[in-house]
BAVO-903989 format. One line per 8 residues: number of its first residue (from 0); their letters; for each residue x, y, z of C-alpha. Coordinates in steps of 0.25 Angstrom, whole numbers, plus 5000, padded with zeros to 4 digits. Each point is the difference from the previous one (the first is absolute). Layout:
REM BAVO-903989
NUM> a> X:Y:Z ~ ...
END
This chain:
REM BAVO-903989
0> mriahgfa> 5000:5000:5000 ~ 5006:5014:4997 ~ 4997:5013:5007 ~ 4990:5007:4992 ~ 4988:5009:5001 ~ 4990:4996:5010 ~ 5006:4986:5004 ~ 5001:4995:5014
8> lvllfhtl> 5009:4989:5005 ~ 4996:4993:5012 ~ 5011:4998:5011 ~ 5001:4990:5011 ~ 5004:5004:5014 ~ 5000:4992:5013 ~ 5006:5006:5013 ~ 5008:4993:5010
16> aagaevka> 4990:5002:5011 ~ 4989:4990:5001 ~ 4987:5005:4996 ~ 5005:5014:4995 ~ 4998:4998:4985 ~ 5002:5012:4991 ~ 4995:5001:4985 ~ 5006:5008:4989
24> graavkit> 4997:5004:4986 ~ 5006:5009:4990 ~ 4998:5007:4987 ~ 5006:5009:4990 ~ 4992:5010:4991 ~ 5006:5008:4989 ~ 4999:5015:5002 ~ 5009:5005:4988
32> ppagipma> 4995:5014:4995 ~ 4999:5003:4985 ~ 5010:5008:4993 ~ 4997:5015:5001 ~ 4998:5000:5014 ~ 5007:5010:5009 ~ 5011:4994:5008 ~ 5003:5002:5015
40> gyystrla> 5013:5003:5008 ~ 5005:5014:4995 ~ 4995:5015:4999 ~ 4998:5000:4985 ~ 4990:4994:4991 ~ 5005:4987:4993 ~ 4991:4991:4991 ~ 5002:4985:5000
48> egvhddlw> 5005:4996:4986 ~ 4999:4985:5002 ~ 5002:4988:5010 ~ 5013:4994:5004 ~ 4994:4991:5010 ~ 4985:4999:5005 ~ 4995:5005:5014 ~ 4993:4991:5009
56> akvlvles> 4991:5000:5013 ~ 5005:4988:5007 ~ 4992:4995:5012 ~ 5003:4990:5012 ~ 4987:4997:5009 ~ 5002:4993:5013 ~ 4989:4994:5008 ~ 5000:4994:5014
64> gavrvafv> 4986:4997:5007 ~ 4991:5011:4997 ~ 5011:5010:4997 ~ 5004:5003:4986 ~ 5011:5010:4995 ~ 5005:5004:4987 ~ 5014:5006:4996 ~ 5000:5007:4986
72> acdlvnip> 5012:5005:4993 ~ 4997:5009:4987 ~ 5011:5004:4991 ~ 4997:5015:5001 ~ 5007:5012:5006 ~ 4989:5002:5010 ~ 4985:4998:5002 ~ 4992:5012:5004
80> agvsetar> 4990:4999:5011 ~ 4988:5000:4991 ~ 5005:4989:4992 ~ 5004:4992:5012 ~ 4987:5002:5007 ~ 4992:4996:4988 ~ 5008:4988:4997 ~ 4999:4995:5014
88> kqaeaatg> 4985:5002:5002 ~ 4998:4993:4987 ~ 5008:4988:5005 ~ 4993:5000:5013 ~ 4987:4999:4993 ~ 5005:4989:4991 ~ 5007:4992:5010 ~ 4995:5004:5014
96> ipaaniil> 5015:5003:5004 ~ 4999:5013:5008 ~ 5006:5012:4993 ~ 5009:5003:5012 ~ 5006:4986:4998 ~ 5005:5003:4986 ~ 5014:5006:5000 ~ 5000:5006:4986
104> sathshtg> 5014:5004:4996 ~ 5007:5007:4988 ~ 5014:4995:4997 ~ 5004:5015:4996 ~ 5004:4997:4986 ~ 5003:5013:4993 ~ 4997:4994:4986 ~ 4985:4998:5002
112> pllggrav> 4988:5009:4999 ~ 4997:5013:5007 ~ 4988:4998:5009 ~ 4999:5012:5009 ~ 5005:5013:5005 ~ 5000:5014:4995 ~ 5008:4996:4987 ~ 4987:4994:4995
120> dyvkgaar> 4994:5014:4999 ~ 5010:5002:4989 ~ 4996:4988:4991 ~ 4991:5004:4989 ~ 4993:4995:4987 ~ 5002:4985:4996 ~ 5010:4997:5011 ~ 4990:5005:5011
128> ktldayrl> 4989:4991:4994 ~ 5010:4988:5000 ~ 5004:5003:5014 ~ 4985:5002:5006 ~ 4996:4987:4993 ~ 5012:4992:5006 ~ 4997:5006:5014 ~ 4986:4996:4999
136> alpgkiae> 5002:4986:4997 ~ 5012:4997:5009 ~ 4992:4998:5013 ~ 4992:4989:4993 ~ 5012:4993:4995 ~ 5007:5000:5014 ~ 4987:4995:5007 ~ 4999:4989:4989
144> aihtaaag> 5014:4995:5004 ~ 4996:5000:5015 ~ 4987:4993:4997 ~ 5007:4989:4991 ~ 5011:4998:5011 ~ 4990:4999:5011 ~ 4991:4990:4992 ~ 5012:4991:4998
152> avparlsv> 5005:4999:5015 ~ 5003:4986:5005 ~ 5009:4995:5011 ~ 5015:5003:4997 ~ 5014:5001:5007 ~ 5009:5013:5002 ~ 5015:5002:5003 ~ 5007:5013:5003
160> glghedsv> 5015:5004:4998 ~ 5008:5013:5002 ~ 5011:5004:4989 ~ 5010:5011:5000 ~ 5003:5008:4988 ~ 5008:5014:5001 ~ 5006:5002:4986 ~ 4988:5005:4992
168> sfyrrflm> 4993:5010:5010 ~ 5006:5013:5005 ~ 4996:5011:5010 ~ 4997:5012:4991 ~ 5000:5012:5009 ~ 5014:5006:5002 ~ 5007:5011:5008 ~ 5006:5010:4991
176> kdgtvrtn> 5013:5008:5004 ~ 4991:5013:5001 ~ 4992:4993:5011 ~ 4987:4997:4992 ~ 4994:4986:4998 ~ 4998:4997:4985 ~ 4993:4988:4994 ~ 5007:4993:4988
184> pgkrnpqv> 5011:5011:4999 ~ 5006:4994:4988 ~ 5011:4990:4997 ~ 5014:5003:5006 ~ 4995:5013:5005 ~ 5013:5006:5007 ~ 4990:5008:5009 ~ 4995:4987:5007
192> vqpmgqid> 5005:4998:5014 ~ 4992:4987:5004 ~ 4986:4993:4999 ~ 4991:5004:5012 ~ 4996:4986:5003 ~ 5000:4985:4996 ~ 4992:4991:4992 ~ 4992:4988:5004
200> pdvqvlwv> 5006:4987:4994 ~ 4990:4990:5003 ~ 4994:4991:4989 ~ 4988:4994:5006 ~ 4995:4987:4994 ~ 4986:4993:5003 ~ 5000:4987:4992 ~ 4987:4993:4997
208> esaegapm> 5000:4986:4995 ~ 4990:4988:4998 ~ 4998:4988:5009 ~ 5009:4993:4991 ~ 5011:5010:5001 ~ 4997:5007:4986 ~ 5004:5015:5000 ~ 4988:5009:4998
216> laylnhal> 5003:5014:5005 ~ 5011:5009:5005 ~ 4996:5012:5008 ~ 5013:5009:5000 ~ 5003:5013:5007 ~ 5012:5010:4998 ~ 5001:5015:5003 ~ 5004:5006:4986
224> hldtvggl> 4994:5011:4991 ~ 4995:4994:4987 ~ 5006:5011:4991 ~ 5010:4993:4992 ~ 4994:4998:4986 ~ 4996:5014:4996 ~ 4996:5003:4985 ~ 4986:4999:4994
232> qisadfpy> 4997:4985:5001 ~ 4991:4994:5010 ~ 5008:4991:5010 ~ 4998:4994:5013 ~ 5015:5003:5002 ~ 5010:4990:5008 ~ 4988:4992:5006 ~ 4997:4995:4985
240> tiskllgk> 5014:4994:4999 ~ 4999:4993:5014 ~ 4987:4994:4996 ~ 5005:4996:4986 ~ 5013:4993:5006 ~ 4993:4993:5011 ~ 4989:4995:4990 ~ 5011:4994:4992
248> iygrellt> 5006:4993:5012 ~ 4988:4995:5007 ~ 4990:5000:4988 ~ 4990:5009:4994 ~ 4989:4997:5011 ~ 5008:5007:5010 ~ 4994:5014:5003 ~ 5010:5010:5006
256> lftngaag> 4994:5012:5008 ~ 5009:5011:5003 ~ 4997:5011:5010 ~ 5009:5012:5003 ~ 5006:5002:5014 ~ 5002:5014:5006 ~ 5007:5006:4989 ~ 4996:5015:5000
264> ninhidvt> 5015:5004:5001 ~ 5007:4988:4993 ~ 5003:4998:4986 ~ 5009:4993:4990 ~ 5010:5011:4997 ~ 5014:4998:5004 ~ 5006:5015:5000 ~ 5014:4994:5002
272> spepqkgp> 5000:4993:4986 ~ 5001:5008:4987 ~ 4992:4989:4993 ~ 4986:5003:4995 ~ 4989:4993:5007 ~ 4987:5002:4992 ~ 4993:4991:4990 ~ 4994:4986:4999
280> gearrigt> 5014:4994:5001 ~ 5002:5006:5014 ~ 4986:4995:5004 ~ 5005:4986:4995 ~ 5013:5001:5008 ~ 4993:5004:5013 ~ 4989:4989:4998 ~ 5011:4990:4997
288> vltgevlk> 5008:5003:5013 ~ 4987:5000:5009 ~ 4996:4987:4993 ~ 5013:4994:5004 ~ 4998:5004:5015 ~ 4986:4994:4999 ~ 5006:4987:4995 ~ 5010:5000:5011
296> tlarvkpv> 4989:5003:5011 ~ 4991:4989:4995 ~ 5011:4990:5004 ~ 4998:5004:5014 ~ 4985:5003:5002 ~ 4993:4995:5012 ~ 4985:4995:5001 ~ 4990:5010:5006
304> pggalhak> 4995:4994:5013 ~ 4985:4999:5001 ~ 4991:5011:5006 ~ 4988:5008:4998 ~ 4999:5011:4990 ~ 4996:5014:5005 ~ 4999:5014:4993 ~ 4998:5014:5006
312> setvelai> 4999:5014:4993 ~ 5000:5013:5005 ~ 4999:5014:4994 ~ 5010:5011:5005 ~ 4997:5015:4998 ~ 5013:5007:4997 ~ 5002:5015:5002 ~ 5004:5008:4987
320> ptftpaev> 5009:5012:4999 ~ 4995:5014:4998 ~ 5004:5010:4989 ~ 4999:5015:4999 ~ 4991:5006:4989 ~ 5013:5005:4993 ~ 5006:4986:5000 ~ 4987:4995:4994
328> ekarrvaa> 5000:5010:4989 ~ 5014:4997:4997 ~ 4997:4985:4999 ~ 4989:5003:4990 ~ 5009:5008:4991 ~ 5011:4989:5000 ~ 4989:4989:4998 ~ 4995:5008:4988
336> efdkpgsp> 5013:4997:4993 ~ 4998:4985:5000 ~ 5003:4994:4987 ~ 5005:5013:4994 ~ 5013:5003:4994 ~ 5010:5003:5011 ~ 4992:4993:5010 ~ 5004:5003:5015
344> gtvalaea> 5005:4986:5002 ~ 4996:4988:5009 ~ 5004:5007:5014 ~ 4993:5013:4997 ~ 4987:4993:4994 ~ 5000:4990:5012 ~ 5000:5011:5010 ~ 4989:5008:4992
352> frildtae> 4991:4988:4999 ~ 5002:4997:5015 ~ 4996:5014:5004 ~ 4988:5001:4991 ~ 4995:4986:5004 ~ 5002:5003:5014 ~ 4993:5014:5000 ~ 4988:4994:4993
360> rkgkplaa> 4998:4991:5012 ~ 4997:5013:5009 ~ 5006:4994:5012 ~ 4994:4986:4999 ~ 5010:4989:5004 ~ 5004:4989:4991 ~ 4993:4986:5002 ~ 5010:4989:5000
368> evqvvtlg> 4996:4986:5002 ~ 5010:4990:5007 ~ 4997:4985:4998 ~ 5006:4988:5007 ~ 4998:4985:4997 ~ 5006:4989:5009 ~ 5001:4985:4998 ~ 5003:4993:5013
376> rtlawvgl> 5011:5006:5009 ~ 5011:5000:4989 ~ 4995:5007:4987 ~ 4994:5015:4999 ~ 4997:5009:4989 ~ 4999:5016:5001 ~ 4994:5008:4989 ~ 5003:5015:5000
384> pgeifvel> 4995:5011:4990 ~ 5011:5008:4993 ~ 5015:4999:4998 ~ 5005:4997:5014 ~ 5014:5004:5004 ~ 5009:4988:5003 ~ 5002:5004:5014 ~ 4985:4999:5004
392> gqaikkas> 5000:4986:4993 ~ 5012:4995:5008 ~ 4994:5006:5013 ~ 4987:4992:4998 ~ 5008:4987:4997 ~ 5009:5002:5012 ~ 4988:5002:5009 ~ 4991:4989:4995
400> pfpttiia> 4998:4988:5009 ~ 4999:4991:4987 ~ 5013:4994:4995 ~ 4996:5003:4986 ~ 4993:5014:4997 ~ 4998:5004:4985 ~ 4998:5014:4998 ~ 4992:5004:4987
408> elssghig> 5001:5015:4997 ~ 4990:5007:4990 ~ 4989:4991:5006 ~ 4985:5003:4999 ~ 5001:5015:4996 ~ 5011:5010:4998 ~ 5004:5012:5008 ~ 5013:5003:4994
416> yvpsrkaf> 5014:5000:5006 ~ 5000:4996:5015 ~ 5014:5005:5006 ~ 5005:4998:5014 ~ 5000:5012:5009 ~ 5015:5001:4999 ~ 4999:5001:4984 ~ 4990:5012:5002
424> eeggyevl> 5011:5007:5008 ~ 5010:4997:4989 ~ 4991:5004:4988 ~ 5002:4996:4986 ~ 4991:4995:4989 ~ 4991:4990:5007 ~ 4997:5010:5011 ~ 4997:5011:4990
432> sarmapgg> 4990:4990:4994 ~ 4994:4994:5013 ~ 4985:5004:5003 ~ 5001:4997:5015 ~ 5006:5008:5011 ~ 5012:4995:5007 ~ 4998:4988:5009 ~ 4989:4994:4991
440> gerlaeta> 5009:4988:4997 ~ 5003:4997:5014 ~ 4985:5000:5003 ~ 4998:4989:4989 ~ 5012:4992:5005 ~ 4995:5001:5015 ~ 4986:4996:4995 ~ 5005:4988:4992
448> irllqelh> 5009:4995:5012 ~ 4988:5001:5010 ~ 4991:4992:4990 ~ 5011:4990:4999 ~ 5001:4999:5015 ~ 4985:4999:5002 ~ 4999:4988:4990 ~ 5012:4993:5006
456> qiqin> 4993:5001:5013 ~ 4988:4993:4994 ~ 5008:4989:4994 ~ 5007:4998:5014 ~ 4986:4999:5007
END
C-alpha cells in the first residue's frame, strides 16, 4: 500500500501493562496547492510556478479506553487560528474526537502557500481567488485525514528513542561588536562576536509497528526552521527527504510524520562557513543527515510502557505591547511600500506589520492555546502556538516529569514569534516581529509545565 490521498493504514499496539490497550490509526491526505498561489515565508509576494514535491496533512490517532487524541502535521508555514479552529471542529463532528484533543501543527515550510497575516491583503486578482479557494478547502482535507486515521484505529505497539544531531542547526541570534543583537548577520561577518544561545540537538523518535513487527509509522521531532529550499517550487523542505529515505529503507507503507520543536531562533545557516546554504540540495543534505541520526536512534528505541491516555487544553491570555499614534502612523507608511520597488525590507516591514496588527486589537490580549497529551508515565506531547524560542522549549522538557516530552510548535493556531524575556531585553528581528509583551513566552511554558505535572499526578494516582 502506498501513501496516497485519503488512505489509512491500521496500526497495532499493545502495551506492557496488563489491560492497558492502546489503539492507533494513521492517514495522509495531499494538500498541495495549485500553481499561481502566493507562497509564504517572506515579506514579498511570490507566486508558485510548480511543484518540487507534494505537501501533506499527516495524522496519527491514539485511543485508550474512552479517550482519543490526534496529532496532525501539515507541510505549511503556519496554520491561522481560523483554519485550525474550523478543521478541528469538522474533525470533531466527523469522529467524536474533541477539538481540544487534536494537536494540529505546521512544520513551518517556507515553500508552501501563504495562509494568513497582513500579507494576504496585498494579494489581488487571480492569485487571490486561488488563495481563497485553497484556504476554504484546507480544513476539510485536514478533517478528512483525521477521520480516516480514526476509522482505522486498532491495537498497536510503540517505542521511543532519543537521538542527538548538532551539525545541521544553528542559533541564529548573534551579539555584534556594536553591542546590538542581530538575526542572521551574514556569513563570515567580521562584526559578529558570538551567538546568544545554544541549539536543542534532540532528535526524538516515536516508532509504531504492527503486532508482527512490521514498521508502520515514524513520528519525528527536531528543532530547526524549515527555510532551506527557497525559490518558487512548492516543497515540504527537508522532511520530504526524510520521508523518502525512510520509505526506501522500510517500505512504501511507512508513514513519516515530522513536527518542529521549539525553533523560533534556530535555523540551518552556519555563519562561519562561506558555502551557500540554499536550494533543494541543501534540503536533501539536511534531510539525509537527520535520517542517519533517526536510523541510529531506531537501533536503541525502547518499548513504551502501558498506561492511560490523557489530554488537557488551556487558553492563556497574553498581554500585548502598546504604541503611540506616531508609531502607528509611521507603520502605515512603511507597510504601504510592501511589494513596491525599493521595499523597506524584511525587518522594517515585520515591525510595521506588528505595530498595525497590535494597534488594531485595541488592547485585547492574545489568546494562546496550550495543549498537553500524555500516555502512561513516560510519554508526553506539548502543542504550542507560534514560533517558540528554544530556551522556552528546553525549560519545558527539563521541568517535565515525563522522560520523553515532545514539543510541537506552531500548533492549533499562530501568534507569531514567542521570544523569551531575555530576548526581549536583547532586541532583534524576532522581538520586533512579536505580537506579545515580554513575559508571554514564560507564561506559555509555565502553563505547559503545570499541565504536564497535573497529568503526571493523575497517572500516578
